[in-house]
N, C-alpha and C positions, 0 to 999 in steps of 0.2 A: 505493502499499498505505500502511496506517494505523500508525504507530508509536506503541507506545504506554513511552513511554519509564519510565511509572512505572504500580504496579497495586499492590492492598490486597484485603487478604482476613481476615477476623478470626473466630472460631468464640466459643459461648458455654459453659460450664461452670457445671455444679452441682454438690454435695454439702451434704447437710444429715445431722450425725452428731450420735445423740441419744446421751445417756447411762446409766446405769443407776440406773433410778429412786432415788434417795436418799429412803425411807421412814423418816419418823419415826414410831415407834411409841406413845412416849409421854414424857413431861415428866418429865427422871430427875429435876427436885426436886421434884415431886409427882408420882406416881403415878394420884394420881385427878384429877387433873385433866380438867377439860370438853373435847370435842373441841373447840370453841370458840376457849378460852386454848391450844389445843395449836398451831392455825391461826394465831393471832395472832403466834405466838413466833418463826416462820416467818421466813427472812432475807426482805428486801423484794425483790419483782422490777429485774432486772441487765441492761439491754441494752449490747452497746459493740459499735461497728462502729467497722475499720480500714480501712486502703489499703495492702497492701503496695505498699514502693516500688520502683515501675518499673524496671526495668534491662532492655536490650536488646542483643541479640547480633548480628556482623556474619558474613556469609559470604558471599566474594567467588570463592566455586569452583564456584559453576553459572554455566554458559553460556544466551545469550540463549534457545536451542530449549528447554534446562528452566524456565528461569523461566518463558517463556511457557506454556508445560504445565501448572506448578503454578498458573498465576492460571489456570487455568482456556480459556484463549483457545487459538485456532489460529493457528500461524507462518505459515498463509497469507492473515492479514489481522491481526497483527500480532504485533508485535517489543517484547517486555518487557525492559524495561533494567533496571528496578529493580523490587523488590517487597518489601513489609513485610506481615509477616503478625502476625498476637495471637490470644490464649485471652483473652477476657475472663471471667472466673469468680468466684462467689462457695463460701465454704466456710463452712458453719455447724456451728457446736457449741450443742446446746440441753444445757441439766442442769435436773433439776427439783427441788424440795427438795418432800416430799409427808409429807402426814398421812393415812393410811389406818383410818378406821374401818369394818373389814371387819363389824362386828354389826350395824351400821345402815345397809351399804350406803352409806357414803361416805366422800368424800375430797375434801382442799382440797390447793392445792401452790402455788409461786411459779418463775417460773421466772430461770436466769440464761443471758443468749442471749450468744455472740458470733460474729458476721460480719465474714470478712475477706473482702474484694473484693481484685482482682489483675486484672492482664493481662500476666501470663507464660506462655508463655516468649512474649518480642517477636523475632522475628529484621527485620532487615533484610539484604535479600540486592543485589545488583549483581552485573549477567550479569562473566565472567568478562573476557570480551573486551572490558568497559573499563578494563583494567589497562594496556592500549596507548594511549587515549585519555582523559590524566589531565584535563583541562580537562572532558569529558562525564562525566570519573567524578565529579568534582567538586560539577557540576551536580547531577546525578542525585541524588547523595548529600544536598545539600540539600534536595532537593524531598521525597525519606524522611523526611528529620527533620523535617519541617513533620508527616508523617504520624505521628510519634511519640510529637512536642508533642501531635495532637488524643488520642493516647489515653491519656496522661499527666493533659490535663486534662480527659476525660472520668473518669477514674475518681476524681481529686479531690474533682470536683463530686458524683460519684455517693455517693462516702462520707459528705461534709455532708448531700445531703436525705437519706440513709438516717439516719444517725443523729437526724437533727432530725425526720423522720416515722415512722422505725417504733415510736417508744413508745406514742403515740398510735393510731395505725394498729390495733394488737396488742391495747392494753390494757396498765397497771403493777397492776391489781387482784388481789385475792386471785382464783385460779382453783379452781371445784368439781367436781365429777361423783361419778358411785355408787362408780368404783374408779380407782385410779391407770392401770392401761393408757388406761381411756376419757378422763380428763385427759391422758394424753401424746396420746393419737392423735388427741385437738382440740384440742389444742394446736400440734402438727406438721404440720397439715393446713390452720392458718390459718398459719402462718411460714410454707409450702411454696408457698401461693396467693399471700401478696404479695410474695415476693421472687420467684415466678417470672412476674406481672406486672410487677413492679419492672426486672426484666432484661429483659425483651421492649419497656420503654418506653425504656430506655438505649438499647439496639439501635437503634434507631429515629433517635434521637439523635443517636447515634456515625456509621449511616450518612448524616446528614445535613453532622454537621460532616467529614467524610474529603469528600463530596461535594464540598464548600466549597472544598477544598483544591486539589481537581481541578479546578480553574477554567478558562475558557478564555484565561485571562490566563498562567496559572499555565502551561498548557500550551505555551502561544507563546514564554515565559521560554524554560524548560527544551529547545524544540526548537530556540531562535532564540540561546541565551547564546552556542554555540562555533561559528558559523559565521564563516565567513573574511568579513573585512573588504572 
């Protein structure tokens, strides 16, 4: 029987929220200002990417059978002693500053975007049976903490890379459309498409990094660490 001392599972989550379009109907200092001059006075495009600090919870209340089922394996072939789960997600808030010239069917705008990347919640499960096996408990926990560190490193690298690449990919220029709704739709679609691909790429990278933790050498270490001499 194969005994899985550890298992890992995570899923992706995404949310993009768009605020009500702030429509600048005119220049308060000059009611006769041209459309172009009003567009030029819009706030500059601003992008912000933040990583929500990773924290994790411990749960030692579930037995081997429950953890094996939670991991998606069958108890007949696996025994899961440890399991780490996480939700890798992004929460994006978009605010648009817009000048709307309805008479000539044109609008211009600049976005303000804040993207939060997170790995919450992260839960480290250890089988309740390990409470009576202090050595195996500690060894299994040490392995699960390696998975937690991969989540933490992935989150930090993702935030760094997104902050670097997102402005160039999306563009910081003044945006134009025939009306505010069209301007908003175009921008939201561009952001959603970019972030969707970004998160899928990071998911693949995360899979590879976590697979490296579950190496044959690590499996041998955890399996034999508590063997009697």
